[in-house]
C-alpha positions, 0 to 999 in steps of 0.5 A: 814957354809959349802963350798957349800955356797961359790958359785957364785949363792946362789941357789947352797946352799941347805939350801937356796933352802929349805927355798926358797921352804918353803917360796914359798909354805907357802906364797902362802897359806897365800896369798890365805887365806888373799884374801879370808878372806878380801872379805868373811867378807865383803860379809857375813857382808853386806859390813861392812868396820868397822868390817873388820877394827876391824878384821885387827886390832885384827890380827895386835895386836896379831902379835905385842904382840908375836913378842918380844917372837919370837925375844927372841926365834930366838936368842936362839933356832934353827931358822929352828925348830921355822919355821917348828913348826910354819908352822905345827901349822898354817896349823893345826889350819886352817884345824881345823877352816875349819872343824868348819865352815863346822859344823857351817854354820851360818854367825855369827859363821863364823865371830867368827871362822875367828876372832879366827883363825886370832888372833891365826894365827897371834900369830904364825906369830909373833913367826915365823917372827923374826926367819925367818927374821934372817935366811938368814945371817946364811945360806948364805955368806954376799956378797950373801945377796942382791942376796938372798933377791932379789930372795925372792923378785922375788918369792914374785912378782911371787906369787903376779902375779900368786897367786892373779890371782889364788886366785881370780879364786879359790874364785869365783869357789870353796867353801870357805871350800875347799880353806881353806883346800888347805891353811892348806896343803900349810903350812904343806908342808912348814913345811916339807921343813923347817925340812930339813934345817941344819946350825950351831946353839949353843943351849942356855946354860940357860933355857928360862924363862920370866926373861931371855926373858925380859933381852934379849929384854932390850939388843936388845933395848940397842943395837938399841939405839946405832944404831941411823940410824936404829932407824930413819928408824924404826920411819919412817917405823912405820908411813909409814905403818900407812898411807899405810895400809888403802890404801891396806888393807881397800880401795881396797876391799871396792872400789871393793865391793862398787864403782866397783860392783855398777857400771853399767859397767866397763872395761873388765866387760864381762871377770872380776868379780869385785873381780878379779880386786883386782888380776889385781892390785896385778899383776901390783905390782908383775910384776914391783916388779919382774923387780926391784928385777931382776935388783938388783939381778945382781947388787953389794951390796951398802955400803950405801943406806939410802939417795937413799931410802929416795928419792925413798920414796918421789917419792912413796908419789907423786904416792900416791898423784896422786892416791888420786886426781884420785879417787876424780876426776874419781870416786867421781865426776863420770867422769869415773870409767874406768879412775880410774882403768887404773890410779890405775893400773899405780900407782900399777906398779910404787909402785911395782918397788919402793918397790923393790928398797926400801925394798931389800937394807934396808933388806940387810943393816940391815942383814949385819950390825947387829950382828948375836946373836942379829939379831932375837931380832933386827928383832922382834923390827923392826917388832914391829915398822913396824907393831905397828901402823897397828891395829890402822890404820886399825880400823881408816880406817874402821871407816873413810870409813864408815863415810867419804868415800874413797876420804877422806881416800886416801887424808889423807893417801897421806898427811901423807905419804908425810910428813913422806917421807920428814922427812926421806929425811932430817934426817942426821942419815938416810944418814949415813946408 
């Protein structure tokens, strides 16, 4: 590390500024892309929630399968190089897919192209994520990790507030081809920023082979087995994501395309198209997340956070229960769709604040406790656990929406999340971290 890292504010670190800028641009592009694809698939498939679920599942599976590859590469190859190469590839395939969509205008062709693009893009993301997740401890001092993670969370919140509003406006105003081209350019700009990152890296003395990759992953698994608290958190995160994914990835677009769009009137209908309400929900999450991250950025890092995080997850489960009951009362029973819109906004505000106080302490603890030469592998295994149930959850949620409707889906998700949160709260290993 250089002397510039030993400053009070982490933004004085040139490497941190570069990675922050790269992430800002690429994640804005990803936000625009995910927003557009979620609605576009429903639009051209006649609100086929199952097809949307299959798309999400295949994308999740592709990322899951290639994350171990990213974990092995991240501990043996220059992490910055992995990041900018991945961003260049992702930007290139999005631009190429956009060209194909312009040449082949039929809805069927567009669905096939989006599926292929989603799978390829998530393969690249699987390789990118472990390297990016292990980068911060290599470029900032250990006592600056919480501040660095908090600023990233603030960035994410600002992107949510401004980016999702922008995405809603652009999706309504621009042809999809133009929006996708802009996304491709975002990833390319991010790659340019990441090319300028410099840090001390010792190249692997051995050529990277399949046998070496398998050996590295086994080493990462053995290391995690010795870290009982991390294993407990990984198990909890796996099931938390399983029950959260349907509520965010499946429910919100489906609610907007069915309940809200078919309503004779709704809150601010003269100002907001139905799709823009998705932006409103995201803005609520982003605004409260920003407040939470700003508070944590000024706080001293805690040595232990496990028990507090478990308590916050229990509060989170209470919010989920309220939202499930609110949908059944306000929408299913036809009391007031406006009442549910207001309730869901309030729930999003609570969720955003809680997410900051859950994700930032956990990320900081993992980054500071795991040995650096194992951090990418551990990051990849954590990513696998956090993402492992998402493909299954997406497919099951799509099928459940088609067969039983949103009320049943939200109830099951709230119940599952509550059980998981209570199990984490009562786990002795979690209290030790």
